[in-house]
C-alpha positions as a Markdown table, in Angstrom:
| # | Residue | x | y | z |
|---|---|---|---|---|
| 1 | Met | 33.3 | 1.2 | 6.2 |
| 2 | Lys | 30.5 | 0.3 | 3.7 |
| 3 | Arg | 27.4 | 2.4 | 3.5 |
| 4 | Leu | 23.9 | 0.8 | 3.1 |
| 5 | Leu | 21.0 | 3.1 | 2.4 |
| 6 | Leu | 17.4 | 1.8 | 2.9 |
| 7 | Ala | 15.2 | 4.1 | 0.9 |
| 8 | Gly | 11.6 | 3.8 | 2.2 |
| 9 | Gly | 10.1 | 2.2 | 5.3 |
| 10 | Gly | 8.1 | -0.4 | 3.3 |
| 11 | His | 7.1 | -3.8 | 4.6 |
| 12 | Ser | 10.2 | -5.4 | 3.1 |
| 13 | His | 12.5 | -2.9 | 4.8 |
| 14 | Val | 10.8 | -3.5 | 8.2 |
| 15 | Phe | 12.0 | -7.1 | 8.0 |
| 16 | Val | 15.5 | -6.0 | 6.9 |
| 17 | Leu | 15.8 | -3.7 | 9.9 |
| 18 | Asp | 14.6 | -6.5 | 12.2 |
| 19 | Ala | 17.2 | -8.8 | 10.7 |
| 20 | Leu | 20.0 | -6.2 | 11.2 |
| 21 | Ala | 18.9 | -5.8 | 14.8 |
| 22 | Arg | 19.2 | -9.5 | 15.3 |
| 23 | Glu | 22.5 | -9.9 | 13.4 |
| 24 | Pro | 24.4 | -6.6 | 13.4 |
| 25 | Leu | 26.9 | -6.1 | 10.5 |
| 26 | Ala | 30.5 | -5.1 | 11.3 |
| 27 | Asp | 31.9 | -2.2 | 9.3 |
| 28 | Val | 28.6 | -1.3 | 7.7 |
| 29 | Glu | 26.9 | 2.1 | 8.3 |
| 30 | Val | 23.1 | 1.8 | 7.8 |
| 31 | Thr | 20.8 | 4.8 | 7.0 |
| 32 | Val | 17.1 | 4.6 | 6.7 |
| 33 | Val | 15.2 | 7.4 | 4.9 |
| 34 | Ser | 11.4 | 7.5 | 4.9 |
| 35 | Pro | 9.0 | 10.4 | 4.7 |
| 36 | Phe | 7.1 | 9.2 | 7.7 |
| 37 | Asp | 8.3 | 8.1 | 11.1 |
| 38 | Arg | 6.0 | 5.1 | 11.1 |
| 39 | Gln | 5.0 | 2.4 | 8.7 |
| 40 | Val | 1.2 | 1.9 | 8.4 |
| 41 | Tyr | 0.4 | -1.8 | 8.0 |
| 42 | Ser | -2.0 | -1.5 | 5.0 |
| 43 | Gly | -3.8 | -4.7 | 5.8 |
| 44 | Met | -5.2 | -3.1 | 9.0 |
| 45 | Leu | -6.2 | 0.2 | 7.4 |
| 46 | Pro | -9.8 | -0.9 | 6.5 |
| 47 | Gly | -10.2 | -2.1 | 10.1 |
| 48 | Trp | -9.3 | 1.3 | 11.3 |
| 49 | Ile | -11.8 | 3.0 | 8.9 |
| 50 | Ala | -14.4 | 0.6 | 10.1 |
| 51 | Gly | -13.8 | 1.4 | 13.7 |
| 52 | His | -12.2 | -1.9 | 14.8 |
| 53 | Tyr | -8.8 | -0.5 | 15.6 |
| 54 | Glu | -7.1 | 2.6 | 16.9 |
| 55 | Ile | -4.5 | 3.9 | 14.5 |
| 56 | Glu | -1.7 | 3.2 | 17.0 |
| 57 | Gln | -2.5 | -0.5 | 16.7 |
| 58 | Cys | -2.0 | -0.4 | 12.9 |
| 59 | Val | 1.5 | 1.2 | 12.7 |
| 60 | Ile | 5.1 | 0.2 | 13.2 |
| 61 | Pro | 7.3 | 3.0 | 14.6 |
| 62 | Leu | 10.4 | 3.2 | 12.3 |
| 63 | Ala | 12.8 | 5.3 | 14.5 |
| 64 | Pro | 12.9 | 2.8 | 17.4 |
| 65 | Leu | 13.2 | -0.1 | 14.9 |
| 66 | Ala | 16.1 | 1.7 | 13.2 |
| 67 | Gln | 17.7 | 2.3 | 16.5 |
| 68 | Arg | 17.6 | -1.4 | 17.4 |
| 69 | Ala | 19.3 | -2.0 | 14.1 |
| 70 | Asn | 22.0 | 0.6 | 14.9 |
| 71 | Ala | 20.8 | 2.6 | 11.9 |
| 72 | Arg | 20.5 | 6.3 | 11.4 |
| 73 | Phe | 16.9 | 7.4 | 10.7 |
| 74 | Val | 16.2 | 10.3 | 8.3 |
| 75 | Gln | 12.7 | 11.5 | 8.0 |
| 76 | Ala | 12.5 | 12.8 | 4.4 |
| 77 | His | 11.4 | 11.9 | 0.8 |
| 78 | Val | 14.0 | 10.6 | -1.6 |
| 79 | Ala | 13.6 | 13.0 | -4.6 |
| 80 | Arg | 16.6 | 12.2 | -6.7 |
| 81 | Leu | 19.2 | 9.5 | -7.2 |
| 82 | Asp | 22.7 | 10.0 | -8.7 |
| 83 | Leu | 23.8 | 6.5 | -9.6 |
| 84 | Ala | 27.2 | 7.5 | -10.9 |
| 85 | Ala | 28.1 | 9.2 | -7.6 |
| 86 | Arg | 26.1 | 6.8 | -5.5 |
| 87 | Val | 24.2 | 9.6 | -3.7 |
| 88 | Ala | 20.5 | 9.9 | -3.0 |
| 89 | Tyr | 19.1 | 13.4 | -2.4 |
| 90 | Thr | 16.1 | 14.3 | -0.3 |
| 91 | Glu | 13.5 | 16.9 | -1.3 |
| 92 | Ala | 15.5 | 19.4 | 0.8 |
| 93 | Ser | 18.7 | 18.4 | -1.3 |
| 94 | Glu | 20.3 | 16.6 | 1.7 |
| 95 | Pro | 22.8 | 14.2 | 0.2 |
| 96 | Leu | 22.7 | 10.6 | 1.4 |
| 97 | Pro | 25.8 | 8.7 | 0.1 |
| 98 | Phe | 25.8 | 5.0 | -0.2 |
| 99 | Asp | 27.7 | 2.0 | -1.5 |
| 100 | Val | 24.6 | -0.2 | -1.7 |
| 101 | Ile | 21.0 | 1.1 | -1.8 |
| 102 | Ser | 17.8 | -0.9 | -1.3 |
| 103 | Ile | 14.5 | 0.7 | -2.4 |
| 104 | Ala | 11.2 | -0.2 | -0.8 |
| 105 | Thr | 9.3 | 3.0 | -1.1 |
| 106 | Gly | 6.0 | 1.4 | -2.2 |
| 107 | Pro | 3.9 | 2.7 | -5.1 |
| 108 | Val | 2.5 | 6.1 | -5.7 |
| 109 | Met | -0.8 | 7.2 | -7.1 |
| 110 | Asn | -1.0 | 9.0 | -10.4 |
| 111 | Leu | -3.1 | 12.1 | -9.5 |
| 112 | Asp | -3.5 | 13.0 | -13.1 |
| 113 | Ala | -4.9 | 9.6 | -14.2 |
| 114 | Ile | -8.4 | 11.0 | -14.1 |
| 115 | Pro | -9.3 | 14.7 | -14.8 |
| 116 | Gly | -10.3 | 16.4 | -11.5 |
| 117 | Leu | -8.8 | 13.7 | -9.3 |
| 118 | Arg | -6.1 | 15.9 | -7.9 |
| 119 | Glu | -8.5 | 18.8 | -7.1 |
| 120 | His | -11.6 | 17.0 | -6.0 |
| 121 | Ala | -10.8 | 13.6 | -4.6 |
| 122 | Ile | -9.0 | 12.1 | -1.6 |
| 123 | Ala | -6.2 | 9.8 | -2.6 |
| 124 | Leu | -5.6 | 6.5 | -0.9 |
| 125 | Arg | -1.9 | 7.0 | -1.3 |
| 126 | Pro | 0.1 | 8.1 | 0.5 |
| 127 | Ile | -1.8 | 6.3 | 3.2 |
| 128 | Glu | -0.8 | 8.9 | 5.8 |
| 129 | Ser | -2.6 | 11.5 | 3.8 |
| 130 | Leu | -5.8 | 9.5 | 4.0 |
| 131 | Ile | -5.3 | 9.0 | 7.7 |
| 132 | Arg | -5.0 | 12.7 | 8.3 |
| 133 | Thr | -8.1 | 13.5 | 6.2 |
| 134 | Trp | -10.6 | 10.8 | 7.1 |
| 135 | Pro | -11.4 | 11.8 | 10.7 |
| 136 | Ser | -12.3 | 15.3 | 9.7 |
| 137 | Val | -14.4 | 14.0 | 6.8 |
| 138 | Phe | -16.2 | 11.6 | 9.1 |
| 139 | Ala | -16.8 | 14.4 | 11.7 |
| 140 | Gln | -18.3 | 16.6 | 9.0 |
| 141 | Leu | -20.6 | 13.9 | 7.8 |
| 142 | Ala | -21.7 | 13.1 | 11.4 |
| 143 | Ala | -22.4 | 16.8 | 12.0 |
| 144 | Leu | -24.5 | 17.0 | 8.9 |
| 145 | Ala | -26.5 | 14.0 | 10.0 |
| 146 | Gln | -27.0 | 15.5 | 13.5 |
| 147 | Ala | -28.3 | 18.7 | 11.8 |
| 148 | Gly | -30.9 | 16.7 | 9.9 |
| 149 | Glu | -29.3 | 17.1 | 6.5 |
| 150 | Glu | -29.9 | 14.7 | 3.7 |
| 151 | Ala | -27.8 | 11.6 | 3.4 |
| 152 | Val | -24.5 | 12.3 | 1.6 |
| 153 | Thr | -23.0 | 10.1 | -1.1 |
| 154 | Leu | -19.5 | 8.7 | -0.8 |
| 155 | Thr | -17.8 | 7.2 | -3.8 |
| 156 | Val | -14.8 | 5.0 | -3.9 |
| 157 | Leu | -12.9 | 4.6 | -7.2 |
| 158 | Gly | -11.2 | 1.3 | -7.8 |
| 159 | Gly | -12.3 | -2.3 | -7.9 |
| 160 | Gly | -9.1 | -3.9 | -6.5 |
| 161 | Ala | -8.9 | -5.3 | -3.0 |
| 162 | Gly | -8.0 | -1.9 | -1.6 |
| 163 | Gly | -11.0 | -0.2 | -3.1 |
| 164 | Val | -13.4 | -3.0 | -2.1 |
| 165 | Glu | -12.2 | -3.1 | 1.5 |
| 166 | Leu | -12.3 | 0.7 | 1.8 |
| 167 | Ala | -15.9 | 1.0 | 0.5 |
| 168 | Leu | -17.2 | -1.8 | 2.7 |
| 169 | Ala | -15.3 | -0.4 | 5.7 |
| 170 | Ile | -16.8 | 3.1 | 5.2 |
| 171 | Ala | -20.4 | 1.7 | 4.8 |
| 172 | His | -20.0 | -0.2 | 8.1 |
| 173 | Arg | -18.6 | 2.8 | 9.9 |
| 174 | Met | -21.5 | 5.0 | 8.7 |
| 175 | Arg | -24.1 | 2.4 | 9.6 |
| 176 | Thr | -22.7 | 1.7 | 13.2 |
| 177 | Ala | -22.3 | 5.5 | 13.8 |
| 178 | His | -25.9 | 6.1 | 12.6 |
| 179 | Val | -24.7 | 8.5 | 9.9 |
| 180 | Pro | -27.0 | 8.3 | 6.9 |
| 181 | Ala | -24.8 | 7.9 | 3.8 |
| 182 | Arg | -24.9 | 6.3 | 0.4 |
| 183 | Val | -21.7 | 4.5 | -0.5 |
| 184 | Gln | -20.9 | 3.5 | -4.0 |
| 185 | Leu | -17.9 | 1.7 | -5.6 |
| 186 | Val | -16.9 | 2.5 | -9.2 |
| 187 | Thr | -14.9 | -0.6 | -10.0 |
| 188 | Gly | -13.7 | 0.3 | -13.5 |
| 189 | Gln | -14.7 | -1.7 | -16.5 |
| 190 | Pro | -12.7 | -4.8 | -15.6 |
| 191 | Gly | -15.1 | -5.1 | -12.6 |
| 192 | Leu | -14.6 | -6.3 | -9.1 |
| 193 | Leu | -11.3 | -7.9 | -8.1 |
| 194 | Pro | -10.2 | -8.6 | -11.6 |
| 195 | Thr | -7.1 | -10.5 | -10.6 |
| 196 | Leu | -8.9 | -12.9 | -8.3 |
| 197 | Ala | -10.9 | -16.0 | -8.9 |
| 198 | Glu | -14.5 | -15.9 | -10.1 |
| 199 | Gly | -15.8 | -17.4 | -6.9 |
| 200 | Val | -14.4 | -14.6 | -4.8 |
| 201 | Arg | -15.8 | -12.0 | -7.2 |
| 202 | Arg | -19.2 | -13.5 | -6.9 |
| 203 | Arg | -19.1 | -13.5 | -3.1 |
| 204 | Ile | -18.1 | -9.9 | -3.0 |
| 205 | Ala | -20.7 | -9.0 | -5.6 |
| 206 | Arg | -23.4 | -10.5 | -3.4 |
| 207 | Leu | -22.0 | -9.1 | -0.1 |
| 208 | Ala | -21.5 | -5.5 | -1.3 |
| 209 | Pro | -25.2 | -4.5 | -1.8 |
| 210 | Ala | -26.1 | -6.4 | 1.4 |
| 211 | Arg | -23.5 | -4.2 | 3.2 |
| 212 | Gly | -24.9 | -1.0 | 1.7 |
| 213 | Val | -22.4 | -0.5 | -1.2 |
| 214 | Arg | -23.7 | 0.1 | -4.7 |
| 215 | Leu | -21.5 | -1.3 | -7.4 |
| 216 | Ile | -21.0 | 0.5 | -10.7 |
| 217 | Glu | -18.9 | -1.4 | -13.3 |
| 218 | Asp | -17.6 | 1.5 | -15.3 |
| 219 | Asp | -14.5 | 3.8 | -15.5 |
| 220 | Ala | -14.5 | 7.2 | -13.9 |
| 221 | Ala | -13.9 | 9.7 | -16.8 |
| 222 | Glu | -13.8 | 12.9 | -14.7 |
| 223 | Ile | -14.3 | 14.0 | -11.1 |
| 224 | Thr | -16.0 | 17.3 | -10.2 |
| 225 | Arg | -16.8 | 18.8 | -6.8 |
| 226 | Arg | -20.1 | 17.0 | -6.5 |
| 227 | Thr | -20.2 | 14.4 | -9.3 |
| 228 | Val | -18.3 | 11.6 | -11.0 |
| 229 | Leu | -18.6 | 11.4 | -14.7 |
| 230 | Leu | -18.5 | 7.9 | -16.2 |
| 231 | Ala | -17.0 | 6.6 | -19.3 |
| 232 | Asp | -20.3 | 5.5 | -20.7 |
| 233 | Gly | -21.6 | 9.0 | -20.5 |
| 234 | Gly | -23.4 | 8.7 | -17.2 |
| 235 | Glu | -23.0 | 11.0 | -14.2 |
| 236 | Ile | -23.4 | 10.1 | -10.5 |
| 237 | Ala | -23.6 | 12.3 | -7.5 |
| 238 | Ser | -20.7 | 12.2 | -5.1 |
| 239 | Asp | -20.2 | 14.5 | -2.1 |
| 240 | Val | -17.0 | 12.8 | -1.1 |
| 241 | Thr | -14.8 | 10.8 | -3.6 |
| 242 | Ile | -11.9 | 8.6 | -2.5 |
| 243 | Ala | -9.5 | 7.2 | -5.2 |
| 244 | Ala | -8.1 | 3.8 | -4.7 |
| 245 | Ile | -7.2 | 3.3 | -8.4 |
| 246 | Gly | -4.1 | 1.2 | -8.0 |
| 247 | Ala | -0.4 | 1.5 | -8.0 |
| 248 | Ala | 1.7 | 3.7 | -10.2 |
| 249 | Ala | 5.5 | 4.0 | -10.3 |
| 250 | Ala | 7.4 | 6.9 | -8.9 |
| 251 | Glu | 9.4 | 8.8 | -11.5 |
| 252 | Trp | 12.8 | 9.4 | -9.7 |
| 253 | Pro | 14.1 | 5.8 | -10.1 |
| 254 | Arg | 13.6 | 5.8 | -13.8 |
| 255 | Glu | 14.9 | 9.3 | -14.2 |
| 256 | Ala | 18.1 | 8.2 | -12.4 |
| 257 | Gly | 18.6 | 5.6 | -15.1 |
| 258 | Leu | 17.5 | 2.4 | -13.4 |
| 259 | Ala | 16.0 | -0.1 | -15.8 |
| 260 | Ala | 12.2 | -0.3 | -15.5 |
| 261 | Asp | 9.4 | -2.4 | -16.8 |
| 262 | Gly | 6.7 | -1.2 | -19.2 |
| 263 | Arg | 4.8 | 0.6 | -16.3 |
| 264 | Gly | 7.9 | 2.3 | -14.9 |
| 265 | Phe | 8.5 | 0.0 | -11.9 |
| 266 | Ile | 12.1 | -0.9 | -11.1 |
| 267 | Ala | 13.1 | -4.0 | -13.0 |
| 268 | Ile | 14.8 | -6.6 | -10.7 |
| 269 | Asp | 16.1 | -10.1 | -11.2 |
| 270 | Glu | 15.6 | -13.2 | -8.9 |
| 271 | Arg | 18.3 | -11.8 | -6.6 |
| 272 | Leu | 16.2 | -8.7 | -6.0 |
| 273 | Gln | 18.9 | -6.7 | -7.8 |
| 274 | Ser | 18.3 | -4.0 | -10.4 |
| 275 | Ile | 19.0 | -5.6 | -13.8 |
| 276 | Ser | 21.0 | -2.5 | -14.8 |
| 277 | His | 22.8 | -1.6 | -11.5 |
| 278 | Pro | 23.8 | -4.5 | -9.3 |
| 279 | Phe | 24.5 | -2.3 | -6.3 |
| 280 | Val | 20.8 | -1.4 | -6.3 |
| 281 | Phe | 18.2 | -3.7 | -4.7 |
| 282 | Ala | 14.5 | -3.2 | -4.7 |
| 283 | Ala | 11.4 | -5.0 | -3.4 |
| 284 | Gly | 7.7 | -4.6 | -2.8 |
| 285 | Asp | 5.3 | -2.5 | -4.8 |
| 286 | Cys | 8.0 | -0.2 | -6.3 |
| 287 | Ala | 9.6 | -3.1 | -8.2 |
| 288 | Ser | 8.8 | -5.8 | -10.7 |
| 289 | Met | 10.7 | -9.0 | -11.1 |
| 290 | Val | 11.6 | -9.8 | -14.7 |
| 291 | Gly | 9.9 | -13.1 | -15.7 |
| 292 | His | 7.9 | -13.3 | -12.5 |
| 293 | Pro | 5.4 | -10.4 | -12.5 |
| 294 | Arg | 3.0 | -10.4 | -9.5 |
| 295 | Pro | 0.2 | -8.1 | -8.5 |
| 296 | Lys | 1.1 | -5.0 | -6.4 |
| 297 | Ser | 0.1 | -6.3 | -3.0 |
| 298 | Gly | 1.4 | -6.1 | 0.6 |
| 299 | Val | 1.3 | -9.9 | 0.5 |
| 300 | Tyr | 4.2 | -10.1 | -1.9 |
| 301 | Ala | 6.0 | -7.2 | -0.2 |
| 302 | Val | 6.0 | -8.9 | 3.1 |
| 303 | Arg | 7.2 | -12.2 | 1.6 |
| 304 | Ala | 10.1 | -10.4 | -0.1 |
| 305 | Gly | 11.5 | -9.2 | 3.2 |
| 306 | Pro | 13.5 | -12.3 | 4.2 |
| 307 | Pro | 15.2 | -12.9 | 0.8 |
| 308 | Leu | 16.0 | -9.2 | 0.5 |
| 309 | Ala | 17.6 | -9.1 | 4.0 |
| 310 | Leu | 19.6 | -12.3 | 3.2 |
| 311 | Asn | 20.9 | -10.9 | -0.2 |
| 312 | Leu | 21.8 | -7.5 | 1.2 |
| 313 | Leu | 23.8 | -9.1 | 3.9 |
| 314 | Arg | 25.5 | -11.5 | 1.5 |
| 315 | His | 26.2 | -8.7 | -1.0 |
| 316 | Leu | 27.9 | -6.6 | 1.7 |
| 317 | Ala | 29.9 | -9.6 | 2.8 |
| 318 | Gly | 31.0 | -10.3 | -0.8 |
| 319 | Gln | 29.2 | -13.6 | -0.8 |
| 320 | Arg | 27.2 | -15.3 | -3.6 |
| 321 | Leu | 23.5 | -14.2 | -3.7 |
| 322 | Arg | 20.5 | -16.5 | -3.4 |
| 323 | Arg | 17.7 | -16.7 | -6.0 |
| 324 | Tyr | 14.2 | -16.0 | -4.9 |
| 325 | Arg | 11.0 | -16.6 | -6.9 |
| 326 | Pro | 7.8 | -15.1 | -5.4 |
| 327 | Gln | 5.0 | -17.6 | -4.8 |
| 328 | Arg | 2.7 | -18.0 | -7.7 |
| 329 | Val | -0.4 | -18.1 | -5.6 |
| 330 | Ala | -1.0 | -15.9 | -2.6 |
| 331 | Leu | -3.6 | -16.0 | 0.2 |
| 332 | Tyr | -5.9 | -13.0 | 0.2 |
| 333 | Leu | -8.0 | -12.2 | 3.3 |
| 334 | Ile | -10.4 | -9.4 | 2.4 |
| 335 | Ser | -12.3 | -7.7 | 5.1 |
| 336 | Thr | -16.0 | -6.9 | 4.4 |
| 337 | Gly | -16.8 | -4.1 | 6.8 |
| 338 | Pro | -17.9 | -5.8 | 10.1 |
| 339 | Lys | -15.7 | -8.4 | 11.8 |
| 340 | His | -16.1 | -10.6 | 8.8 |
| 341 | Ala | -13.9 | -11.5 | 5.8 |
| 342 | Val | -13.5 | -13.5 | 2.6 |
| 343 | Ala | -10.5 | -15.8 | 2.1 |
| 344 | Ser | -9.2 | -16.5 | -1.4 |
| 345 | Trp | -6.5 | -19.1 | -2.4 |
| 346 | Asp | -5.9 | -20.3 | -5.9 |
| 347 | Gly | -9.5 | -20.4 | -7.0 |
| 348 | Leu | -10.9 | -21.5 | -3.7 |
| 349 | Ser | -12.7 | -19.2 | -1.3 |
| 350 | Thr | -14.5 | -19.2 | 2.0 |
| 351 | Val | -16.2 | -16.6 | 4.1 |
| 352 | Gly | -17.2 | -15.9 | 7.7 |
| 353 | Arg | -16.4 | -14.2 | 11.0 |
| 354 | Trp | -13.8 | -16.9 | 11.7 |
| 355 | Val | -11.9 | -15.7 | 8.6 |
| 356 | Trp | -11.8 | -12.2 | 10.1 |
| 357 | Arg | -10.5 | -13.6 | 13.4 |
| 358 | Trp | -7.8 | -15.4 | 11.4 |
| 359 | Lys | -6.8 | -12.2 | 9.6 |
| 360 | Asp | -6.9 | -10.2 | 12.8 |
| 361 | Arg | -4.5 | -12.6 | 14.5 |
| 362 | Ile | -2.1 | -12.5 | 11.5 |
| 363 | Asp | -2.2 | -8.7 | 11.3 |
| 364 | Arg | -1.8 | -8.1 | 15.0 |
| 365 | Arg | 1.1 | -10.5 | 15.1 |
| 366 | Phe | 2.9 | -8.8 | 12.2 |
| 367 | Val | 2.7 | -5.4 | 13.8 |
| 368 | Ala | 3.6 | -6.6 | 17.3 |
| 369 | Arg | 6.7 | -8.4 | 16.0 |
| 370 | Tyr | 8.3 | -5.1 | 14.9 |
| 371 | Ser | 6.9 | -2.7 | 17.4 |
| 372 | Arg | 8.3 | -4.1 | 20.6 |
């Protein structure tokens, strides 16, 4: 009996579990370990913040999906990996032995990247932490508004798609709930959406102020209880600060001895195998393909699901693996607060409510596929 361990409930592993449910493997024992019993579809999170969705519409329950795949589900963090013994350990030191392991744990956030971030900011990751925190923050702000208090200031740190969508979603939610608030986005010195085309950046730069989001193109140097200090020496008021500063690599894969890229992400080849340990596979935001680096984005994590499932099944069957090269260009659908979005594809862009309806159909279809 071979043992397959799926570490993490990321978008790629959701597809793997679905594939195993459709085509069960004989003589393979499958275990899934994830710190949460559901996978939040990150593309719908801004819509939840904005008030367009209930949270239950944005999540894929992992335990039922694992059950359909005849896999054991363990709700825990992977904290340590012993590659020589082929055993993963949870934070409670529970051993999870394997013959083959696939890692799709997603990225983490470096809470020490900015002084004061750990103590005074709400981190976007793990997403479940933000989901737990946001309703109480919103309720407190609404109570202050009802009591006639001055408008509060909310600051989002991070000019990538996650930070942009989050700031615009918060501004929309505050406006529709009649909660007076000033929303500002500290993009970092590279500015808005630095990996996307100039046309998209210009569209968002025009839209943001119209949606009530002030843009500040500077780096956050320090966060205090009520302020954000900027790299240029300035200081801005901030009653609530949310950090969406981008992906960082977890430490435990590198500490185990897995080869990593310059940023610490698991280095994989075109077969989605570790370049140092062929019985280790990885996909999504926790990994980086040698020779084909791509932005850390759910778009690429979702696309990696089918080739990951195929190669895991072929590896377990002793068959030759298939090469996979991630697409060079990806479609980005960026929500802008209300039911409105911007589409970006290889330097081309368009905008409108119809783009949001398109995005909404894609997102709902993805979640529904794995939640039945």
